[in-house]
C-alpha positions in Angstrom: 111.8 161.8 48.4 111.1 158.8 46.3 112.2 160.7 43.2 115.3 161.9 45.0 116.4 158.4 46.0 115.7 157.1 42.5 117.8 159.9 40.9 120.7 159.4 43.3 120.7 155.7 42.7 120.9 155.8 39.0 123.6 158.5 39.0 125.6 156.7 41.6 125.3 153.4 39.8 126.7 154.9 36.5 129.6 156.5 38.4 130.3 153.2 40.2 131.1 151.4 36.9 134.6 152.8 36.5 135.3 152.3 40.2 134.4 148.7 40.1 136.2 148.0 36.8 139.4 149.5 38.2 139.2 147.4 41.5 142.0 144.8 41.7 139.6 142.1 43.0 137.1 142.6 40.1 139.9 142.7 37.5 141.2 139.4 39.0 137.8 137.9 38.8 137.6 139.0 35.1 141.1 137.7 34.3 142.4 141.1 33.3 144.4 142.0 36.5 147.2 144.4 35.6 146.1 144.7 32.0 143.8 147.7 32.6 146.3 149.6 34.8 147.4 153.1 33.7 149.2 156.0 35.4 146.9 157.8 37.7 144.2 155.1 37.8 144.1 155.4 41.6 143.3 159.1 41.3 140.5 158.3 38.8 139.0 155.9 41.3 139.3 158.6 44.0 137.6 161.1 41.8 134.6 159.0 41.0 134.4 157.6 44.5 134.4 161.2 45.9 131.3 162.1 43.8 129.6 158.8 44.8 130.4 159.4 48.5 129.2 162.9 48.7 126.3 162.8 46.2 125.0 159.2 46.6 125.9 159.0 50.3 124.5 162.3 51.3 121.1 160.9 52.6 123.0 158.5 54.8 125.4 161.1 56.1 122.5 163.4 56.9 120.7 160.5 58.5 123.7 159.7 60.6 123.8 163.3 61.9 120.0 163.2 62.6 120.2 159.9 64.5 123.1 161.0 66.6 121.4 164.3 67.3 118.3 162.3 68.6 120.7 159.8 70.4 119.0 157.0 68.5 121.6 155.3 66.3 120.1 153.0 63.7 120.5 152.0 60.0 121.6 155.4 58.9 124.3 155.5 61.6 125.6 152.1 60.5 125.7 153.0 56.8 127.1 156.5 57.5 130.0 155.1 59.7 130.8 152.4 57.2 131.0 154.8 54.2 133.0 157.4 56.1 135.5 154.9 57.3 135.9 153.3 53.9 136.2 156.6 52.0 138.5 158.3 54.5 140.9 155.3 54.8 140.9 154.6 51.0 141.6 158.2 50.2 144.5 158.2 52.7 145.9 155.1 50.9 145.7 156.9 47.5 147.7 159.7 48.9 150.5 157.7 50.5 149.3 155.7 53.4 150.3 152.0 53.1 147.2 149.8 52.7 144.4 148.8 50.3 141.6 150.9 48.9 137.9 150.0 49.6 136.4 152.2 46.9 134.5 149.5 45.1 133.0 148.3 48.4 132.1 151.9 49.2 130.4 152.4 45.8 128.4 149.2 45.9 127.4 149.8 49.5 125.9 153.2 48.6 124.3 151.9 45.4 122.6 149.0 47.3 121.5 151.2 50.2 120.0 153.8 47.7 118.2 151.0 45.9 116.9 149.5 49.2 115.5 152.8 50.4 114.0 153.5 47.0 112.2 150.2 47.0 111.1 150.7 50.6 109.7 154.1 50.1 107.8 153.1 47.0 106.1 150.3 49.0 105.0 152.7 51.7 102.3 155.1 50.5 101.2 158.0 52.7 97.6 158.6 53.6 97.8 162.4 53.2 95.4 162.3 50.2 92.5 161.4 52.5 92.0 164.9 53.7 92.0 166.2 50.1 89.4 163.7 49.1 87.2 164.7 52.1 87.4 168.3 51.2 86.4 167.5 47.6 83.0 166.5 49.0 82.2 170.0 49.9 80.7 172.0 47.0 82.7 175.1 46.1 79.6 177.0 45.0 76.2 177.6 46.4 72.9 179.2 45.1 72.2 181.9 47.7 68.7 183.5 47.8 68.6 187.3 47.6 65.9 189.4 49.3 64.0 189.8 46.0 63.8 186.0 45.6 66.4 185.7 42.9 69.5 183.5 43.4 73.1 184.3 43.1 76.0 181.9 42.8 78.5 182.5 45.6 81.5 180.6 47.0 80.6 178.3 49.9 83.3 180.0 51.9 81.3 183.2 51.6 78.1 181.9 53.2 77.1 183.1 56.7 74.8 181.7 59.3 71.1 182.2 58.5 71.8 182.7 54.8 69.3 180.8 52.6 70.5 178.6 49.8 68.5 176.8 47.1 69.5 173.2 46.5 68.3 171.7 43.2 67.6 168.0 42.6 70.8 166.0 42.4 73.0 168.7 43.8 75.1 168.4 46.9 74.0 170.3 50.0 76.7 173.0 50.4 76.7 173.3 54.2 75.0 172.1 57.4 71.5 173.6 57.7 67.8 173.3 58.1 65.2 172.9 55.4 62.8 175.9 55.4 60.9 175.1 52.2 60.3 171.9 50.3 60.3 168.2 50.8 62.6 165.7 49.3 64.7 162.5 50.0 68.3 163.0 50.9 71.1 160.5 50.1 73.4 160.6 53.2 75.1 157.3 52.6 78.4 159.0 51.7 78.4 160.8 55.1 76.6 158.8 57.7 76.6 155.3 56.1 72.8 155.1 56.2 71.9 153.0 53.1 68.3 154.3 52.9 67.4 157.6 51.4 66.1 159.8 54.2 62.8 161.7 53.8 63.2 165.3 54.9 61.0 168.3 55.0 60.6 171.7 56.7 62.4 171.8 60.1 64.7 168.8 59.3 68.5 169.2 59.3 70.7 168.4 56.4 74.4 167.7 56.3 76.8 169.4 53.9 78.1 167.0 51.3 74.9 164.9 51.2 73.0 164.7 47.9 69.5 166.1 47.3 66.9 163.8 45.8 64.1 164.5 43.5 62.8 168.0 44.6 64.3 171.4 45.1 64.6 172.6 48.7 65.6 175.8 50.5 68.1 175.5 53.3 68.9 178.0 56.1 72.6 177.9 56.9 73.3 176.8 60.4 77.0 176.0 60.4 79.9 177.1 58.2 83.6 176.4 57.9 85.2 174.4 60.7 81.9 174.0 62.5 80.3 171.8 59.8 79.9 168.1 60.3 82.1 167.2 57.4 84.9 169.5 58.6 84.8 167.8 61.9 85.2 164.4 60.2 88.2 165.9 58.3 89.8 166.9 61.6 89.2 163.5 63.2 90.9 161.8 60.3 93.9 164.2 60.5 94.2 163.7 64.3 94.0 159.9 64.1 96.6 159.8 61.3 99.0 162.1 63.2 98.6 160.2 66.5 99.5 156.8 65.0 103.2 156.6 65.8 105.2 154.1 63.7 106.8 151.3 65.6 110.6 151.2 65.1 111.2 148.6 62.3 112.9 145.3 63.0 115.7 146.2 60.6 116.4 149.5 62.4 116.7 147.6 65.7 119.0 145.1 64.0 121.0 148.0 62.6 121.3 149.6 66.0 122.9 146.5 67.5 125.0 145.9 64.4 126.3 149.5 64.8 127.3 148.9 68.3 129.0 145.7 67.3 130.8 147.3 64.4 132.1 150.3 66.4 133.1 148.1 69.4 134.7 145.4 67.2 136.6 148.0 65.2 137.9 149.8 68.3 138.8 146.6 70.0 140.6 145.3 66.9 142.7 148.5 66.6 143.6 148.6 70.3 144.3 144.8 70.4 146.8 144.9 67.5 148.5 148.1 68.8 148.9 146.5 72.3 150.2 143.4 70.6 153.0 145.6 69.2 152.0 145.7 65.5 152.5 149.0 63.6 149.7 151.5 63.3 149.1 151.1 59.6 148.6 147.3 60.0 146.3 147.8 63.0 144.3 150.4 61.1 143.9 148.1 58.1 142.5 145.4 60.4 140.0 147.9 61.9 138.9 149.1 58.5 138.4 145.5 57.3 136.2 144.8 60.3 134.2 147.9 59.6 133.8 147.1 55.9 132.7 143.5 56.5 130.1 144.8 59.0 128.7 147.0 56.2 125.0 146.3 56.0 124.6 145.5 52.2 122.3 142.5 52.9 120.7 144.1 56.0 119.7 147.2 53.9 117.9 144.9 51.4 116.6 142.3 53.8 113.3 144.1 54.5 112.8 146.1 51.3 113.2 143.0 49.1 110.6 141.0 51.2 108.3 144.0 51.0 108.7 144.3 47.2 107.9 140.5 46.8 105.0 140.5 49.2 103.6 143.7 47.5 103.7 141.9 44.2 102.0 138.8 45.6 99.4 141.0 47.3 98.7 142.8 44.0 98.0 139.5 42.2 95.5 138.7 45.0 93.9 142.1 44.7 95.4 143.6 47.8 97.0 147.1 47.7 99.4 147.6 50.6 99.6 151.3 51.5 101.2 151.2 54.9 103.8 148.4 55.6 103.8 148.8 59.3 100.1 148.3 59.5 100.3 145.4 57.1 102.9 143.7 59.2 100.6 144.2 62.3 97.8 142.3 60.6 99.2 138.9 61.6 98.5 139.7 65.3 94.9 141.0 65.0 92.3 140.0 67.6 89.2 141.6 66.2 87.9 142.4 62.7 85.2 145.1 62.6 83.3 145.4 59.3 81.2 148.3 58.1 77.8 147.0 56.9 76.7 149.0 53.8 78.8 148.2 50.8 81.2 146.0 52.8 79.2 143.1 54.3 76.3 144.0 52.0 76.2 145.0 48.4 75.1 148.6 49.2 72.0 148.3 47.0 68.4 147.5 47.7 66.9 144.2 46.7 63.4 142.9 47.1 63.3 140.5 50.0 59.6 139.8 50.0 56.4 140.7 48.2 53.1 140.7 50.3 49.7 140.7 48.6 47.2 142.9 50.3 44.3 142.1 47.9 43.5 139.7 45.1 46.6 140.3 43.0 49.4 137.8 42.9 52.9 138.6 44.0 54.1 138.6 40.4 51.4 141.0 39.4 52.3 143.3 42.3 56.0 143.2 41.3 55.3 143.7 37.6 53.1 146.8 38.1 55.6 148.3 40.6 58.5 147.7 38.3 56.6 149.2 35.4 56.1 152.4 37.3 59.6 152.5 38.8 61.3 151.9 35.5 61.3 155.6 35.0 62.8 156.4 38.4 66.5 156.7 39.3 65.9 156.1 43.0 67.8 153.2 44.6 64.6 151.5 45.8 63.2 151.8 42.3 66.3 150.2 40.8 65.9 147.3 43.3 62.3 146.7 42.3 63.1 146.8 38.6 66.1 144.4 39.1 63.8 141.9 40.9 61.3 141.9 38.1 64.1 141.3 35.6 65.4 138.3 37.6 61.9 136.8 37.5 61.7 137.6 33.8 58.4 139.4 34.1 57.1 141.5 31.2 57.3 145.1 32.4 55.3 147.8 30.6 56.6 151.4 30.8 54.5 154.1 32.6 52.6 157.0 31.2 52.2 160.3 33.0 55.0 159.4 35.3 55.4 161.9 38.2 57.5 161.9 41.4 55.8 162.4 44.7 58.5 164.5 46.5 59.9 162.5 49.4 57.1 159.9 49.2 57.3 157.9 46.0 56.0 158.1 42.4 52.8 157.8 40.5 51.7 157.1 36.9 49.7 155.0 34.6 50.7 151.3 34.0 48.7 148.9 31.8 45.9 151.5 31.9 45.8 151.4 35.7 46.5 154.4 38.0 49.5 153.1 40.0 51.5 154.5 42.9 54.5 153.2 44.7 54.7 155.1 48.0 56.2 155.1 51.4 54.4 154.5 54.8 54.6 158.3 55.2 52.3 158.8 52.2 49.8 156.3 53.6 49.7 158.1 56.9 49.4 161.6 55.3 46.5 160.4 53.2 44.7 158.4 55.9 45.2 155.1 54.3 45.3 152.3 56.9 47.1 149.0 56.2 47.2 146.3 58.8 49.1 143.2 58.0 51.1 141.0 60.3 53.6 139.9 57.7 54.3 143.5 56.7 54.8 144.4 60.3 57.3 141.5 60.9 59.3 142.5 57.8 59.5 146.2 59.0 60.6 145.1 62.5 63.5 143.1 60.9 64.8 146.3 59.4 63.3 146.0 55.9 62.2 149.2 54.1 58.6 148.7 53.1 56.9 150.4 50.1 53.3 150.0 49.0 51.7 149.5 45.7 48.4 151.4 45.3 46.1 150.8 42.3 43.3 153.4 42.1 44.5 154.5 45.6 43.7 151.1 47.0 46.6 149.2 48.7 47.2 146.1 46.6 50.6 145.0 47.8 53.7 145.7 49.8 57.3 145.2 48.8 60.0 144.7 51.5 63.4 146.0 50.5 66.7 145.2 52.2 70.4 145.8 51.6 71.6 142.5 50.1 74.2 140.5 52.2 77.1 139.3 50.1 77.6 135.6 49.9 81.3 136.3 50.2 80.6 138.0 53.6 79.2 134.7 55.0 82.3 132.8 53.8 84.7 135.5 55.2 83.0 135.6 58.7 83.1 131.8 58.9 86.8 131.6 58.0 87.8 134.5 60.3 86.1 132.9 63.3 87.8 129.6 62.5 91.1 131.5 62.7 90.1 132.5 66.3 89.3 136.1 65.5 86.2 138.0 66.8 84.1 139.5 64.0 81.9 142.6 64.7 80.0 145.2 62.7 79.5 148.9 62.8 76.7 150.6 60.9 74.7 153.8 60.7 71.6 151.8 60.0 68.9 151.1 62.6 69.2 148.4 65.3 66.6 146.3 63.6 68.6 146.3 60.3 71.9 145.6 62.1 70.4 142.8 64.2 69.0 141.1 61.1 72.4 141.2 59.2 74.4 140.2 62.3 72.1 137.2 62.9 72.3 136.1 59.2 76.1 136.3 59.3 76.7 134.9 62.8 78.6 137.9 64.1 80.1 138.1 67.6 78.8 141.6 68.2 77.4 144.7 66.3 76.9 148.4 66.9 73.9 150.2 65.3 72.9 153.8 64.8 76.6 154.8 64.8 77.7 158.1 63.3 81.3 158.6 62.0 82.6 160.2 65.2 81.0 157.4 67.2 82.6 154.7 64.9 86.0 156.1 65.8 85.0 156.0 69.5 83.9 152.4 69.2 87.2 151.4 67.8 89.0 153.2 70.6 86.9 151.4 73.2 87.7 148.0 71.7 91.5 148.9 71.6 91.3 150.0 75.2 90.5 146.4 76.1 94.0 145.4 74.9 92.6 144.0 71.6 94.3 144.7 68.2 91.6 145.8 65.8 91.2 146.0 62.0 88.5 148.1 60.6 87.0 147.2 57.2 84.9 149.9 55.4 84.1 151.6 52.2 82.6 155.1 52.9 83.5 158.5 54.2 81.6 157.6 57.3 84.3 154.9 57.9 87.3 157.2 57.4 87.9 158.2 61.1 87.5 154.6 62.2 89.9 153.3 59.4 92.5 155.8 60.6 91.9 155.0 64.3 92.2 151.2 63.9 95.5 149.3 64.2 94.9 148.2 60.6 92.5 150.1 58.3 91.2 148.1 55.3 89.1 149.7 52.6 86.8 147.9 50.1 88.1 149.0 46.7 84.7 149.8 45.2 84.2 152.3 48.0 84.9 156.0 48.1 88.3 157.5 47.3 88.6 159.0 50.8 88.1 155.5 52.5 90.9 154.1 50.2 93.2 157.1 50.9 92.7 156.7 54.7 93.2 153.0 54.7 96.4 151.1 55.2 95.3 148.3 52.8 92.8 148.4 50.0 90.9 145.3 48.8 90.7 146.0 45.1 88.2 143.2 44.4 85.7 144.4 47.0 85.7 140.9 48.5 85.5 140.6 52.3 87.3 137.2 52.0 90.4 139.1 51.0 90.8 140.1 54.6 91.8 136.5 55.2 94.5 136.8 52.6 95.8 140.0 54.2 96.3 138.2 57.6 97.9 135.1 56.0 100.2 137.1 53.8 101.2 139.3 56.7 102.3 136.2 58.7 104.2 134.8 55.8 105.9 138.1 55.2 107.0 138.4 58.8 108.5 134.9 58.8 110.5 135.7 55.7 111.6 139.0 57.0 113.0 137.4 60.2 114.8 134.8 58.0 116.4 137.5 55.9 117.5 139.5 58.9 119.3 136.4 60.2 120.9 135.7 56.9 121.8 139.4 56.6 123.5 139.8 59.9 124.4 136.1 60.7 127.6 136.0 58.6 129.0 138.8 60.8 129.1 136.3 63.7 131.9 134.5 61.8 133.3 137.2 59.5 133.9 139.9 62.1 136.2 137.7 64.4 138.1 136.4 61.3 138.6 140.0 60.0 139.8 141.1 63.4 142.4 138.4 63.3 141.2 136.1 66.1 142.9 133.1 64.3 146.2 134.8 63.7 147.9 133.8 66.9 147.1 130.1 66.2 147.2 129.7 62.5 148.7 132.9 61.2 145.5 133.5 59.3 144.1 136.9 58.5 140.9 137.3 56.5 141.8 139.5 53.5 139.5 142.5 52.9 138.7 141.1 49.5 137.5 137.8 51.0 135.4 139.7 53.4 133.8 141.6 50.6 133.0 138.3 48.8 131.4 136.9 51.9 129.4 140.1 52.3 128.2 139.9 48.7 127.2 136.3 49.1 125.1 137.2 52.0 123.3 139.8 49.8 122.6 137.1 47.2 121.2 134.7 49.7 118.9 137.4 51.1 117.7 138.3 47.5 117.0 134.6 46.7 115.3 133.9 50.0 112.9 136.9 49.5 111.9 135.5 46.1 110.8 132.3 47.8 108.1 134.1 49.7 104.7 132.4 49.3 101.4 133.0 51.1 
């Protein structure tokens, strides 16, 4: 549709050039009145105007029919009536009816309306791509185990319940199932929002679309097709998108009333002059003049121009507006709900504390752990290595490095037998560690790993998802603006409580899965509060679609951005503040433009109808009405350019 409006606009614009140049008013303005006249020039205007009317005006004629069919006249009705009246009357004048033609007014009206709709449609991007991005998460192929132990590559759609599939390290799990052989760590952050890698072994369930860690596993298929967890998330996103009805735009409401005014004023004008005893042709010309003056040149551009300017301002600030209706609603928000991982936090592990369990110093513990983990690609390992770099510790690489599936890693560092392992490894091997400081860190939601040297616990490293400094600033500013700030997360209550306390949030919801996130948003909205959801992952997609305003952090997943109404390109939570402020400024400018666009009608329509004729013998000429109409369009364009946050 965007391409169609663009094509119609350019073709209609080219065809309008000869129409405008042959118009007496334009020739007079150029000082060539009468010099460009030639036999049949009226027929030439008629020919070009006919093409512009039927080709360029087709979307509005069709829109007129659709709105009347729905008994909901709006902008399309107003435009359609205006161009029909102008074309029909002007054509009749060309073929003998006394009067003046309105072909140039007709052509410019269609051109401006096509331009306005083109600008408007480009500024409003659909969210249909969200479902496609979700589907991309599901692998298309799977390694199914045959009865002889060999594997065969088959389409995921061909899997059946109880089939067994092999999942290699680094591969996506093809479907929901249960591990029947092997032990590994699973990255479910893209699905559940859980920032930690989850250790899983025989008997544990895995979700299709999650990523296998360091060891191969065998999974028994439990759910396929529409029954899988990810497919259900897809369905929730689809339903939320379809259930969100778009509020009728302010411009459409203005167009509705202007349509009523135009039709009423035109009919009253015709009837009044006929009753006053004037001839039909004179009365008809007055009616047409009223209708043409009421043509919504400026009204058609009032909103699109503001949208275009606000979109440009937003882009400079790193805001991508995908849904204008939701963006306009941002000025009236009551609650901002943030996802935790990757939104309020950086989505990566950092070392929050190092605890010595023996005689070694904290730097020695960190150095040895980083030396071993420098060969690992695990997110915890990356956090340990990064912490050592920040402290500028000399880190020696490991020898004989080997992963301990689902439990950690081991190797030789500085001629010492070193292991970095999870609490599960200690439990499985009967290693008892009692330390009050470590217990306190674990209770606050930190992930704790242990450094073993020659199988003796030498230290513990507490890992946590790092809270963005910008998140603290954002929460403080939003609360100053009178908004409530909350958090949704798939992490544990201990982790959520720690982050909420550090940021000073009004409330938080922990251990929340995607379907539950959507439910939480619904619950808040049922209280009569207008809610914005800010997130970055697939786990946030249903909630983003359910909220009054869905805002995606730009560094997040494609599906979150496709589902959201607004994308924060710079991944800065403080940009939520800019969204709200720009939304308010845009609304104010839109209201101003609508008054400028429709306000001149208050004076022009009565003058065109001839209200001053009985007193001063004054009739507003159609050409003067067209000038006033054009001036209103210029004012609207200039006012839109003055928009500032």
